[in-house]
Structure formats: structure tokens, C-alpha cells
C-alpha positions in Angstrom: 154.2 33.6 296.2 151.0 34.2 294.5 148.7 35.0 297.4 149.7 35.7 300.9 147.5 36.0 304.0 149.1 37.8 307.0 147.4 38.4 310.3 148.8 41.5 312.1 148.9 42.1 315.8 148.2 45.6 317.1 151.3 47.2 318.6 151.1 47.2 322.4 153.5 46.9 325.4 151.1 44.5 327.0 150.5 40.8 326.3 149.5 40.1 322.7 146.0 40.9 321.9 143.8 39.3 319.3 144.8 40.2 315.7 143.1 43.4 314.5 143.5 43.2 310.7 144.4 40.8 307.9 146.5 41.6 304.9 145.9 39.7 301.6 148.1 40.1 298.6 146.8 39.1 295.2 149.3 39.8 292.5 150.0 43.5 292.7 146.9 44.2 294.9 147.1 44.3 298.7 144.0 44.2 300.8 144.0 45.2 304.4 140.8 44.4 306.1 139.6 44.1 309.7 140.0 40.5 310.9 136.2 40.0 311.2 135.6 40.9 307.6 135.1 38.1 305.1 137.7 38.8 302.3 135.9 36.6 299.7 133.7 39.3 298.1 136.8 41.5 297.8 138.9 38.8 296.3 136.1 37.9 293.9 135.9 41.5 292.7 139.7 41.8 292.2 139.7 38.5 290.2 136.7 39.7 288.1 138.7 42.7 287.1 141.8 40.5 286.5 139.8 38.3 284.2 140.1 41.0 281.5 143.8 40.2 281.2 143.3 36.5 280.5 143.6 36.0 276.7 143.4 32.2 276.4 139.7 31.5 275.6 139.5 28.1 277.4 141.3 29.4 280.4 139.0 32.5 280.6 135.9 30.3 280.4 137.2 28.0 283.2 138.2 30.9 285.4 134.8 32.6 284.9 133.1 29.4 286.0 135.5 29.2 289.0 134.5 32.7 290.0 130.9 31.8 290.0 131.4 28.6 291.8 134.0 29.5 294.5 132.7 29.5 298.1 135.4 28.2 300.5 138.8 29.5 301.4 140.3 26.5 299.5 138.3 27.4 296.4 139.6 30.9 296.5 143.2 29.8 297.1 143.0 27.5 294.1 141.4 30.2 292.0 144.1 32.7 292.8 146.7 30.2 291.8 144.9 29.4 288.6 144.7 33.1 287.7 148.4 33.4 288.2 149.1 30.4 286.0 146.8 31.6 283.2 148.0 35.2 282.9 150.3 34.1 280.2 148.7 32.7 277.0 151.6 30.4 276.4 151.4 29.1 280.0 147.7 28.5 279.8 148.2 26.7 276.4 150.8 24.4 278.0 148.5 23.7 281.0 145.5 22.7 278.8 147.7 20.7 276.5 149.1 18.7 279.4 145.6 18.1 280.8 144.4 16.8 277.4 147.4 14.6 277.0 146.9 13.2 280.5 143.2 12.5 279.7 144.1 10.7 276.5 146.8 8.5 278.1 144.6 7.5 281.1 144.8 3.8 281.5 143.4 1.4 284.1 146.0 -1.0 285.4 144.9 -4.4 286.6 148.1 -5.3 288.5 151.1 -3.5 290.0 153.3 -5.4 287.5 151.5 -3.6 284.6 152.0 -0.2 286.2 155.7 -1.0 287.0 156.7 -1.3 283.3 155.0 1.9 282.0 
């Protein structure tokens, strides 16, 4: 698992109370923040530091743009996954090669029969 968000309940003998803190794991870093704290600035800072380990130039450029552009929880979730995939130069190279191949082979099919025989 690349990123994990866990909401912890305070220990109590009474009925469950609202969660008091959130735990977020990003790679080898674990954040424990009060539940009302927005984790996005912390995640952004961790990923900025992690950007130094990305050696593939195209991947690094895309991830830098993603860091500037991310605003929603979904954006940050995708960004964390992308960082995980691009940590390895070879993995980033395969990812970009497959994207380029997919763009080159993009065809528009007029009928279902045309699509069926591809």
C-alpha cells in the first residue's frame, strides 16, 4: 500500500467518541495529525522533499507540475501513487513508453465490428 489514511478513536470505556487524530503514511513517513487539521500542506512538503529522489527528467517535470496543481484529496492520492511509481528510473521509463505507445496507436472506430477484430 502506497498511502494509508487511518482515523483513530480515543481510548475510552464509554461509547465511541469522534475520532481525535488521523494517521497518514507516505512511503516511509508517517504523519499523525489532529482530525481537524488539513493534511494537504504536510503531504505537499513531504512530496517536495521526495522529488529530489526522482531521477527520470520527464517524470520529475510532471510530478513538479502535479505538486503545484494538486488541490483535492483525489489529486493528492493520485500524486502519491505517481511518486511511488516514478521512484525507479526504469519504472518511470516504462510508464512513459507505454503512454507514448498508447497515444500513437489511438484509433477511432466507426463500428463495434471494427473494434472486435483489433
